Steps between C-alpha positions, in 0.01 A plus 500: 500500500676548165694825480464709185789700366421852385552516126620854436877497500773265612845623594773242435821507700824550311845345511654827380473665839587372851189381677543730800494796260178368347347473846602860573332621181188299575455665839416827326264343246325245718151652496494475120632145473248228417712189454872426533632213290820367655711363217860397552578180313851478643398533866462211742169444676663626818593826329153534347342452842723775637384731221136420567551569870661835419202600289259407777699700754442822306125444487415272209253224576587141416207486259649791302809297417545261206792262485648403167477127421535357855140390557562290809693779670232757411235280658710421807577869560136605463561719196236625259618309199760339281601601149604245239757582229393413147718187498379367834365145488273575798130560439254712691265207554773291661609784725146584609430137574780507758453860614140614436557846648788587271449721197692395190621716213709421194710675236402448135639629173237398247127463462535122495690499830243735651210273403681193634576661836146637521366146463714405800300758698781741582380812678688748280748513212803716427518562124802658336727641447271763356760771433872474423677390815862554600497161671412327170675704228497219242134408547255717300223671695157344451311828493162634602296317235626165622425601860149601401447170319605299804289709739195454276552125455519378861285568803805493724628847602798599285778727627727674251872468567815625330602862450211636706535870582270770630455653154373171358227430754222663301552293186540182702169566676324512162608145411278337762793390714403466864827628638872553462812333637830682501858510618717782361209744463496523878848409618683720251274802547647813653217507756349149522242609757354748249494237226309267733219756526456498121525122466241464774258706289501237224182344634313830461644545149382150413150577629476824303618328180221241507 
């Protein structure tokens, strides 16, 4: 049976905070977490497996976890999916041919990239960065109009990423985006568990906006 990832919000792990601290914060927010995207480009597969195991120990299911880029490892560990960076040469069709149960997402930064990845039959797209982002200070934000254009042009669910905060959820929901993906909006919050409650309401906001 093919597992389906809930498209509401994805929380991406951060390299700006020790992983054991992230796990501690997640314990208090677990009931409002849909999907955890484990992204650590510098880590070995052994270290990534340790991080996945830590997440499962606090109550996350394997199918709630996405691994960045390492498709074979994601399939071998029974995870819910793999996420492809925009410059990845891998395609969703190739991955699904080898691992039919694995969901595949991809990052895109333009309408053309979104259409190309959609044709590969990815299960969702991250589009951004939508707002100015501290992690990309020299790269202009793409804005809500561009997000709306992408969401309207592909049938693939589109998640907004980049500068996502609680106060911006309403306007994002009106673009037709299916969800949100974030890093600092959660990890840098004073009370991450309270932020998770609001981010988890995005699906209801999206429903009311349509």
